[in-house]
C-alpha positions as CSV (number, residue, x, y, z in Angstrom):
1,M,-0.2,-0.1,0.4
2,S,1.4,3.5,-0.6
3,L,1.9,6.5,1.5
4,I,-0.8,7.9,-0.5
5,Q,-3.3,5.4,0.1
6,R,-2.3,5.3,3.6
7,R,-2.8,8.8,4.0
8,G,-6.4,8.7,2.2
9,L,-7.4,5.9,4.0
10,L,-6.9,7.6,7.3
11,A,-8.3,11.0,6.4
12,A,-11.5,9.1,5.8
13,G,-11.5,7.2,9.0
14,L,-10.8,10.5,11.1
15,A,-13.6,11.8,8.5
16,L,-16.3,9.0,9.3
17,P,-16.8,9.9,12.5
18,A,-17.9,13.6,12.1
19,I,-19.9,12.6,9.7
20,G,-21.7,9.7,11.9
21,A,-22.2,12.5,14.3
22,R,-23.9,14.4,11.9
23,A,-25.7,11.7,10.1
24,Q,-27.1,10.8,13.8
25,A,-28.7,14.0,14.4
26,T,-32.7,13.4,14.0
27,Q,-34.8,15.7,12.5
28,M,-38.3,16.5,13.2
29,T,-41.0,19.5,12.3
30,A,-43.1,21.1,14.7
31,A,-46.2,23.9,14.0
32,V,-45.5,26.9,16.0
33,Y,-47.5,30.3,16.6
34,P,-46.0,32.8,14.5
35,G,-44.1,36.0,16.0
36,G,-43.7,35.8,20.0
37,W,-44.1,31.4,19.8
38,D,-41.5,31.1,16.9
39,E,-38.8,33.4,18.1
40,A,-39.4,32.4,21.9
41,L,-39.2,28.4,21.0
42,R,-36.9,28.8,18.4
43,A,-34.2,30.7,21.2
44,V,-34.7,28.6,23.9
45,L,-36.8,25.3,23.0
46,A,-34.5,24.3,20.1
47,P,-30.7,24.5,21.7
48,R,-32.1,22.5,24.7
49,L,-33.5,19.8,22.5
50,L,-30.1,19.8,20.5
51,Q,-28.1,19.8,23.7
52,Q,-29.8,17.0,25.6
53,H,-31.5,14.5,22.4
54,N,-28.9,15.8,19.0
55,V,-33.1,16.5,17.7
56,T,-33.3,19.3,15.1
57,V,-36.5,20.8,14.9
58,A,-37.4,22.8,11.6
59,F,-40.5,25.4,12.7
60,D,-43.4,25.8,10.9
61,P,-45.1,29.0,11.5
62,L,-48.7,28.4,11.5
63,F,-51.9,29.4,13.5
64,A,-54.2,27.2,15.1
65,V,-56.9,26.8,12.7
66,D,-54.3,26.8,9.9
67,Q,-52.3,23.8,11.4
68,I,-55.6,22.2,11.5
69,A,-56.3,23.2,7.7
70,K,-52.9,21.9,7.0
71,A,-52.9,18.4,8.2
72,R,-56.0,18.0,7.2
73,A,-55.2,18.7,2.8
74,A,-52.1,16.1,3.8
75,R,-54.3,13.2,3.8
76,G,-53.0,11.3,6.0
77,T,-48.8,12.7,5.6
78,P,-48.4,14.9,8.2
79,P,-47.0,18.1,7.3
80,F,-45.3,18.3,10.9
81,D,-44.6,15.7,13.7
82,V,-46.0,18.4,16.4
83,F,-49.1,20.5,16.7
84,V,-49.4,23.5,18.8
85,L,-53.3,24.5,19.7
86,D,-55.8,26.2,22.1
87,P,-58.7,24.7,23.2
88,G,-61.2,25.2,19.9
89,P,-58.8,23.7,17.5
90,R,-57.6,20.9,19.9
91,V,-61.4,19.3,19.9
92,S,-61.4,19.8,16.0
93,G,-58.5,17.9,16.0
94,M,-59.5,15.0,17.8
95,D,-62.7,14.9,16.3
96,L,-60.8,14.5,12.9
97,G,-57.9,12.2,14.2
98,L,-55.6,13.9,13.5
99,F,-53.3,12.9,16.3
100,E,-51.3,9.9,18.0
101,T,-52.6,8.5,21.3
102,L,-49.8,10.0,23.5
103,D,-48.5,8.1,26.5
104,P,-47.8,10.6,29.3
105,A,-45.6,7.8,30.7
106,R,-43.0,8.3,27.9
107,L,-42.7,12.1,29.1
108,P,-39.9,12.0,32.0
109,S,-40.8,16.0,33.3
110,R,-44.9,14.9,33.4
111,A,-44.6,15.4,36.9
112,V,-44.5,18.9,37.2
113,L,-47.5,19.1,35.3
114,P,-51.2,19.4,37.2
115,D,-53.0,16.3,37.1
116,G,-54.4,15.7,33.7
117,Y,-52.1,17.9,31.7
118,A,-50.9,15.4,30.2
119,D,-53.4,13.0,28.8
120,N,-53.7,10.5,25.6
121,V,-54.5,13.0,23.5
122,G,-51.5,15.8,24.1
123,A,-49.8,17.8,26.6
124,A,-50.5,21.1,28.0
125,V,-47.4,23.5,27.4
126,A,-48.6,27.1,28.1
127,A,-51.9,28.8,29.7
128,Q,-53.4,32.2,28.6
129,V,-55.1,34.3,31.1
130,V,-57.4,37.0,29.6
131,G,-59.1,39.9,30.6
132,I,-59.2,43.8,29.9
133,A,-56.4,45.7,29.2
134,Y,-56.3,49.5,29.4
135,N,-54.5,52.5,29.8
136,P,-54.7,53.9,33.4
137,N,-53.3,56.9,32.6
138,K,-56.1,57.7,30.2
139,V,-59.3,56.0,31.5
140,P,-60.4,54.3,35.0
141,K,-59.9,50.5,35.8
142,P,-62.9,48.8,34.1
143,A,-64.8,46.8,37.0
144,G,-65.7,44.4,33.6
145,W,-67.3,43.2,30.3
146,R,-70.3,45.5,30.5
147,D,-68.5,48.9,31.2
148,L,-67.2,48.4,27.8
149,F,-70.0,49.7,25.7
150,R,-69.8,52.8,27.9
151,P,-69.4,55.4,26.4
152,E,-66.2,56.7,28.3
153,Y,-65.0,53.0,27.6
154,A,-66.6,52.7,24.0
155,T,-65.0,55.5,22.4
156,K,-61.2,54.1,23.5
157,L,-62.4,50.6,22.8
158,G,-60.5,48.6,20.4
159,L,-62.9,45.5,18.6
160,T,-61.7,42.8,17.7
161,G,-63.8,39.4,16.0
162,F,-64.0,35.6,16.9
163,G,-60.8,34.5,14.7
164,T,-58.4,34.3,17.7
165,T,-59.3,32.3,21.4
166,F,-58.9,35.2,22.9
167,G,-61.3,36.9,20.8
168,T,-63.6,34.5,21.0
169,I,-64.1,34.1,25.2
170,S,-63.7,37.8,25.6
171,L,-66.9,38.1,23.2
172,I,-68.8,35.2,24.9
173,E,-68.0,36.8,28.4
174,M,-69.5,40.5,26.9
175,A,-72.5,38.3,25.7
176,K,-73.0,37.0,29.3
177,A,-72.6,39.8,30.9
178,L,-75.2,41.5,28.2
179,G,-77.7,38.5,28.8
180,G,-76.7,36.1,26.9
181,S,-74.7,32.8,26.7
182,E,-72.0,30.3,25.9
183,T,-74.2,29.8,22.0
184,N,-76.1,33.1,22.3
185,M,-74.7,36.1,20.7
186,D,-77.6,38.2,20.1
187,P,-77.2,40.5,22.8
188,L,-73.6,40.8,22.1
189,F,-74.5,41.8,18.3
190,A,-76.9,44.0,19.4
191,E,-74.8,46.4,21.7
192,L,-71.4,45.7,19.3
193,R,-73.7,47.8,16.4
194,R,-74.8,50.4,18.9
195,I,-71.7,51.1,19.5
196,R,-70.1,50.3,16.2
197,P,-70.1,54.5,14.8
198,T,-68.4,55.8,18.3
199,V,-65.6,52.7,19.0
200,A,-62.1,54.0,18.4
201,A,-60.9,51.0,16.1
202,V,-61.9,47.8,14.6
203,A,-59.2,45.9,13.3
204,Q,-57.6,42.0,13.2
205,P,-56.2,40.5,16.6
206,A,-52.7,41.4,15.7
207,A,-53.0,45.1,15.3
208,M,-54.2,45.8,18.5
209,P,-51.5,45.6,20.5
210,G,-49.7,48.4,17.8
211,L,-53.0,50.8,18.0
212,F,-52.6,50.6,22.1
213,Q,-49.0,51.7,21.6
214,Q,-49.7,54.1,19.7
215,G,-52.6,55.4,21.6
216,Q,-54.9,55.2,19.2
217,I,-56.9,53.0,21.5
218,D,-56.9,53.0,25.7
219,V,-59.1,50.0,26.0
220,M,-59.0,46.5,24.8
221,Y,-59.4,42.2,25.7
222,T,-56.2,40.4,25.4
223,N,-54.1,38.3,27.2
224,T,-51.6,38.5,29.8
225,Y,-48.9,38.0,28.2
226,T,-49.4,41.0,25.9
227,V,-50.0,43.5,28.7
228,T,-46.4,42.1,30.1
229,L,-45.0,42.6,26.5
230,L,-46.0,46.2,26.4
231,R,-45.2,47.4,29.5
232,S,-41.5,46.3,28.9
233,R,-41.6,48.6,25.9
234,G,-42.6,51.3,28.4
235,V,-46.5,51.6,27.2
236,P,-48.4,52.7,30.0
237,I,-51.2,49.6,30.7
238,A,-52.5,47.5,33.4
239,F,-54.5,44.5,33.5
240,A,-58.0,44.3,35.1
241,V,-59.7,41.0,35.9
242,P,-63.2,41.5,35.3
243,E,-65.9,41.2,38.3
244,S,-66.7,37.9,36.5
245,G,-63.2,36.2,37.2
246,A,-60.8,36.7,34.4
247,A,-60.6,33.5,31.4
248,A,-58.2,30.9,31.5
249,F,-57.1,28.4,28.8
250,V,-54.1,25.9,28.2
251,T,-52.2,25.5,25.0
252,T,-51.6,21.7,24.5
253,M,-48.8,19.9,21.8
254,H,-49.9,16.9,19.9
255,I,-47.8,14.4,18.4
256,A,-49.3,14.4,14.5
257,R,-50.9,10.8,13.3
258,N,-48.4,9.3,11.1
259,S,-45.7,11.3,12.2
260,R,-42.1,9.3,11.0
261,N,-40.3,10.9,14.3
262,I,-42.4,9.6,17.3
263,A,-39.2,9.2,19.7
264,A,-38.2,12.8,18.7
265,A,-41.9,14.3,19.1
266,Y,-41.8,13.1,23.1
267,Q,-38.5,14.4,23.6
268,Y,-39.7,18.2,22.2
269,I,-42.7,17.9,24.3
270,D,-40.6,16.6,27.1
271,A,-38.7,19.5,26.6
272,M,-41.0,22.3,26.2
273,I,-42.4,21.5,29.7
274,S,-39.2,21.1,31.7
275,T,-38.5,23.5,34.3
276,P,-35.3,25.1,32.4
277,V,-37.5,25.9,29.4
278,Q,-40.5,26.9,31.5
279,S,-38.5,29.1,33.4
280,A,-36.9,30.5,30.6
281,L,-40.1,31.3,28.5
282,S,-41.8,32.8,31.3
283,L,-39.2,35.6,31.6
284,A,-38.1,38.3,29.8
285,P,-38.6,38.9,26.4
286,Y,-41.5,35.9,25.9
287,F,-43.8,36.0,29.6
288,F,-45.5,33.0,29.0
289,V,-47.7,31.7,31.6
290,P,-46.2,28.5,33.0
291,V,-47.8,25.5,33.4
292,N,-45.1,24.2,34.9
293,K,-45.8,23.4,38.9
294,E,-42.3,24.8,40.2
295,V,-42.2,27.7,37.9
296,T,-44.0,30.9,39.5
297,P,-46.2,33.3,37.0
298,G,-45.0,36.4,36.1
299,A,-45.8,39.3,38.3
300,D,-48.7,40.2,35.5
301,V,-50.5,37.4,35.9
302,P,-53.3,36.9,38.4
303,M,-51.9,33.3,39.9
304,R,-49.2,32.3,41.4
305,S,-49.3,29.1,40.5
306,I,-51.0,26.8,37.2
307,S,-53.2,25.0,40.0
308,E,-54.7,27.9,40.8
309,I,-56.4,28.2,36.7
310,T,-59.5,26.1,38.2
311,N,-60.4,29.5,39.9
312,F,-60.8,31.2,36.6
313,V,-63.5,31.2,34.2
314,T,-63.5,28.4,31.4
315,H,-65.4,27.3,28.3
316,D,-66.9,24.4,26.7
317,W,-65.5,24.0,23.1
318,T,-67.4,21.3,22.0
319,R,-70.5,23.8,22.2
320,I,-68.6,26.6,20.6
321,N,-66.6,25.0,17.9
322,P,-69.8,24.4,15.5
323,L,-71.4,28.0,16.0
324,R,-68.0,30.0,15.9
325,A,-67.3,30.2,12.0
326,G,-70.8,31.8,11.9
327,W,-70.1,34.2,14.1
328,I,-66.8,35.1,12.4
329,S,-69.1,35.8,9.7
330,R,-71.6,37.6,11.1
331,F,-68.7,39.7,13.1
332,N,-67.3,40.7,10.0
333,R,-70.2,41.3,8.2
334,E,-72.1,43.7,11.0
335,M,-69.3,45.5,12.1
336,A,-67.0,46.1,8.6
337,G,-66.8,49.9,7.5
């Protein structure tokens, strides 16, 4: 064997472990909410997943309803390995058979979750608390949902529709305060039509924080995440818990039916609920509401532990989902222009 041949074999031998190490990294795909969630999970979750499990994740930024639509269109070949969903789309995904059965025993961190927060459908990964945000320099603290229809609030109110979970449950709570119910929006729409000529803005959900920051609106319904984020930017804003109680819900992750990366999907969800990741996500600039019992929510969240979520207003999405599309259309039709 010539010296050149021996050198070639030596070089090949040295190169093989490096190639092998790269090849061993498992690649998976996860849906993620666009914006803050996308930024947070790329910065916090992805590096930990790679470090702990040698798993790389490609994120697909999609709102919850778009995740369901994309998975349905894929006809059995999942476009991503893990969903992240709010309660309404979660129910839709269950009804459509889009999830693998989840075994909570395969989540080593499951003990940090409250009972029932990991089941055979998915695992809770974050919470949201919804109420009324207001500029304390411009308006007094509103007592409850009904106050938003008084002239001193309505003229400074930003309205958004049923397209998001926080928007839907806020409008449901308004309907209840006006004599309606979780399934009867007629009293709400009557009042919305009445105040429509005087409200400060009717806009898409994503536009609301900017309108508030610019002073175009001084009252809006939103979650504590948005309030904390705006305050961190120096915006005068406070969170009011309505007299009927703040509403709360959890966001969950689910393994897509027919995923080819089941083991990695479990590692991804487990990393998301782990104490180091939940702790990092609860801090600036992300301000997530943790579901991990070992992590204390931020100062703007009206609970000191996720176990207190049972004290908040919740909703039955099996009743809401069949009606929601009609409410969206009606809001767009009656409140446009």
